[in-house]
C-alpha positions as CSV (number, residue, x, y, z in Angstrom):
1,M,0.0,0.0,0.0
2,A,1.3,3.5,-0.9
3,T,2.0,5.9,1.9
4,F,1.7,9.6,1.1
5,S,3.3,12.3,3.3
6,N,4.3,16.0,3.3
7,T,7.4,17.5,4.9
8,S,7.2,21.3,5.6
9,V,10.1,23.6,6.2
10,H,9.5,27.1,7.6
11,N,12.1,29.8,6.8
12,V,14.5,28.0,4.5
13,A,18.1,28.7,5.7
14,L,20.7,30.8,4.0
15,S,23.2,27.9,4.0
16,P,22.4,24.5,2.5
17,T,20.3,22.5,5.0
18,T,19.0,19.0,4.7
19,V,15.2,19.2,4.5
20,F,14.4,15.6,3.5
21,T,16.1,12.2,3.9
22,S,14.6,9.2,2.2
23,T,14.0,6.1,4.3
24,S,13.0,3.7,1.4
25,D,14.4,2.8,-2.0
26,S,10.9,3.2,-3.4
27,T,10.3,6.9,-2.3
28,L,9.0,9.2,-5.0
29,I,9.2,13.0,-4.6
30,L,5.9,14.3,-6.1
31,S,6.6,18.0,-5.6
32,I,8.9,20.5,-4.0
33,L,6.7,23.6,-3.6
34,V,8.6,26.7,-2.5
35,C,6.6,29.8,-1.4
36,N,8.1,33.3,-1.0
37,V,6.4,34.8,2.0
38,A,8.5,38.0,1.9
39,G,7.9,41.3,0.1
40,S,10.9,40.9,-2.2
41,D,12.2,38.3,-4.7
42,S,14.4,35.5,-3.3
43,T,16.2,32.6,-4.9
44,V,16.3,29.0,-3.9
45,T,18.8,26.2,-4.6
46,C,17.9,22.5,-4.2
47,T,20.5,19.8,-4.3
48,H,20.3,16.0,-4.3
49,L,23.0,14.2,-2.2
50,N,23.8,10.6,-1.4
51,S,24.1,9.2,2.1
52,S,27.8,10.3,2.2
53,D,26.8,13.9,1.4
54,A,28.2,13.8,-2.1
55,V,26.3,15.9,-4.6
56,L,24.4,13.7,-7.2
57,A,22.5,16.5,-8.9
58,S,21.3,20.1,-8.7
59,L,17.6,20.2,-9.0
60,A,17.3,24.0,-8.8
61,E,20.4,26.2,-9.3
62,P,19.3,29.0,-8.4
63,I,15.7,29.7,-9.3
64,T,14.1,33.0,-8.5
65,V,10.9,32.9,-6.5
66,P,9.0,36.2,-6.9
67,A,7.7,38.0,-3.9
68,N,4.4,36.5,-2.6
69,A,4.5,33.7,-5.2
70,N,5.3,30.0,-5.3
71,V,7.3,27.7,-7.6
72,D,7.3,23.9,-7.9
73,L,10.9,22.9,-8.3
74,I,10.3,19.6,-10.2
75,G,8.1,19.1,-13.2
76,N,7.7,15.4,-12.7
77,K,8.1,12.6,-10.2
78,F,11.6,12.0,-8.8
79,V,12.9,8.7,-7.3
80,I,15.1,9.2,-4.3
81,P,16.8,6.1,-2.9
82,S,17.1,5.3,0.8
83,G,19.6,7.5,2.6
84,N,19.6,10.1,-0.1
85,K,18.9,13.7,0.8
86,L,17.5,17.0,-0.4
87,Q,19.2,20.2,0.7
88,L,17.7,23.7,0.2
89,S,19.1,27.2,0.6
90,S,17.7,30.7,0.2
91,T,19.3,34.1,-0.5
92,V,17.0,36.1,1.7
93,T,16.5,35.4,5.4
94,D,13.1,34.2,6.5
95,S,11.7,34.6,3.0
96,L,10.9,31.0,1.8
97,D,8.8,28.2,3.1
98,C,8.8,24.7,1.5
99,S,6.5,21.7,1.3
100,I,7.8,18.4,-0.1
101,S,5.2,15.8,-1.1
102,T,6.3,12.2,-1.2
103,V,4.9,8.7,-1.6
104,V,6.5,5.4,-0.6
105,I,5.3,2.5,-2.7
């Protein structure tokens, strides 16, 4: 049976911070929705790392999130094996919130 879940991050940090770690080889990222809650534009960077913190891919490098708007960082589903991580960073303090939707099959 599939298990759906959401992980929320309030105030994405300025330095790269792990916001999601997969616990199953059958985890699918459905969306990475980033919302700018500030009055000015900000940029977001999203990186996929393995369990040893080696960068596997940049998923967003950098993407501008307009003031009071949101952006979905992936256009399709993304498989993330067990132990792999997603890191996010922002360019403006306290400007971005993030919701990561997943399903484990």
